[in-house]
N, C-alpha and C positions, 0 to 999 in steps of 0.2 A: 838432239830431238827426241821428244818422246815418241814411241809409236801411239797409234790413233786408239782409243778405247773400243774394244770389240763390242757390237750391239748384237745380242743374239737374238733370232727369231725362234719363238717356243711355239711348236704345233702341238695340236690336239688330236690325239688319235682316239677314236672309240671302237673297242672290241666285243662284239655280243656274242656270249655263249649260250647258243639256244637248247631248250631239252633236247633235241636231235643231237647235239653234240655231246650231251651228257649221255644219251642212250649208247651213243657209239663208244664213249669211253668207257663206261660201265658194262655193256653186255657184248658189246661187238657188232651191233646191228647196224648196217647200212641203210641210210634213209632215202638214197637219190631214188633207185628202182624205175629206170625210164620204162614205160609200157605203152606200146602201141595200140595206136586205134585199130579196131578190128577191120575196118573198110577203107583206110584212109591214110595217107602218107602223115601221119600227124602224133606227137609223142607227150605224153604228160609224164612230170617227173616233179620230184621235190629238191629244192634248193634249201632246205633246213628251215626256211622262213615260212613257206607256203608252198602250194602247188602250181607248177607252169605249165603251160602248154605251147608247144612249139611245130609248127608246121616245116617238114623238111624243106631244106633250102631257103627258109626265111632267114632274115638276119638278125632276130630277136626271138625272145619268147615273150608270152604275157601271163600276168599271174590269174589265177582263177579266184575270184572274190569269195570271203567267206571260209577260206582253207588256210588259215593262220596256224601255224606249228603243223601243218599237215607232212606226213609222210607216207612213204611206200605205197602209191597209187597203183590200183588196178582198173583198167578199162572193162566194162560189163560186156559180155558177149554180142549184144547189139549195138554197142557203141552211144547208149542212151544214159548211162550213169558211170560215175567213176567212185570206186571205192578207195577209201585211204585210212589211216590211223592219224587221229589228232593228239597229241601229246597235251597233257595238262600242266601248265604252269603253277608251281607252288610257291616260289619266291623271286624275289628280284634283289640281288646282292649287288652293289656298287663298289667299286674300289678305284683309286686314284695310284698311280706309280710315276714318277718322274725320271726320265733317264738323263743322268748328270754327266757332261763331259768337259774336261778342260781343253778350251779351244786357244789358249795361248802359253808361250814358253815360259814367260815369267809368272811367280806365283799369284795365283788369283783363286778366289774361291770357286767349289765346281758351278758351272754354268748349265741351267737346265735347257736341253734341246728340245725334249719331246714330254708332253703330258700325255699317259694313257691312262683312259677311263674305261674300266671292264665293267660290264654288266652280265650277270650271271643269272641264269634263269633255272629254277629248280625243276626237277622231272617228277612230276604225279602219276596219275592214272592213264592209260590209253585207251581213247575211245573209238571204235570202229564206225565209221560213218559214210554214207553214200551221199553225192552231190550231182548235180547235172553239169554236165561240161561247161556251162555258163555261169554255174555257181550258184545256181537258184536250187529249192526244194531239198536242202540238205536236212539230214536228219540221222540219228543216231541209232545203229542196229546192236550193240554190244558193246564188250569190251574184248582187246586182244590187239595182237600184232600180224603184219604180213597177208592182208585178207587176199583171196584166191577164190574167183568165181566158180560156180558150178555151168556146164554148158547151157542149163535152162534159165541161167540167171535168178534161181529161186533162193539159193542158198550162197553163203560165203564160208570158206573154211580160215580158220585163222589160230595163230599159236597163244594158247591163254592157259593159263595155271598149270604148266608142266606138260602140256600135251596140243594135240590138235583138235579144235572143236568146230563143230558145224553150226553155222547161224543162220536162220531162216530170217529173210527179208521181211516177212509178213508179220514178224513178232512171233515170241515162244522161246522157250529157254534152249541153252546150247547145248550140244550133245556132243559128248567126247568120243573120239575115233578110236575103238579098240587096239591096244597095242602101240599108242603112240607117246608114251611116256617120254619126256625130253625132245619131241619133235620140233621143228621148225621149219619156215619156208615152205609151207605147202603148196602143191601144184596138183591141180585136177586132170584126169586123161579127158581127151576129146570127147570121149562116148559118156563121162560121169561115172564109169564104175570103178576108177581106182585113184587114189591119192597118193601122189609121191611126196616125201619130206625128207628133210636131212635131220640126222640125229650125231651129237659129239658123243664119240667115246675113246678119247685120246685124239682122234682125228674125225673130220666129218665125214659120214658115210651117209649113202642113200638108200631110201626104205621105201617100199611100195605097200600099201593096204587097200582092202576093198571097202 
């Protein structure tokens, strides 16, 4: 008696590589960056696709509209704004890969068990934006990475062009923080008088500048 013919079930898996994943691979920049609301038990973070808000104790988080490809969020000191970086998509490359597997002991051609579709989004410029927590009133402030608010909410410090720069929310040119070449991940002191940042020189070291 001949064994029954094997009827494979071919699954399809879609794998997305967003600009945030490419930034992580090329630059080592983490995109999650959970940030606390200044006066509530609520966190904003990035899942590489968009920004998400999560109230502590809730079963799930909710997306913030209009924040596609948003990363590294930071809540403003008054809780009225969220600063983040939107990564520009430069291209969309699709590819297919079939996982072939022999399912029977008798000689048979390879049988596809899974077809994987990969969509790879390219990485372009990085725009610093601010948006209301409900996704309204969004606007671009400048270019850079890893925004950090000043205590008065009037400026953002960012990593850009090989150093730390200060962006005014009201418009105007970005100002380079002296002696911050190679700096990244800025953090402003509570009184606004100093900026801490990391700098790689074999290993990461912390620096402080006025």
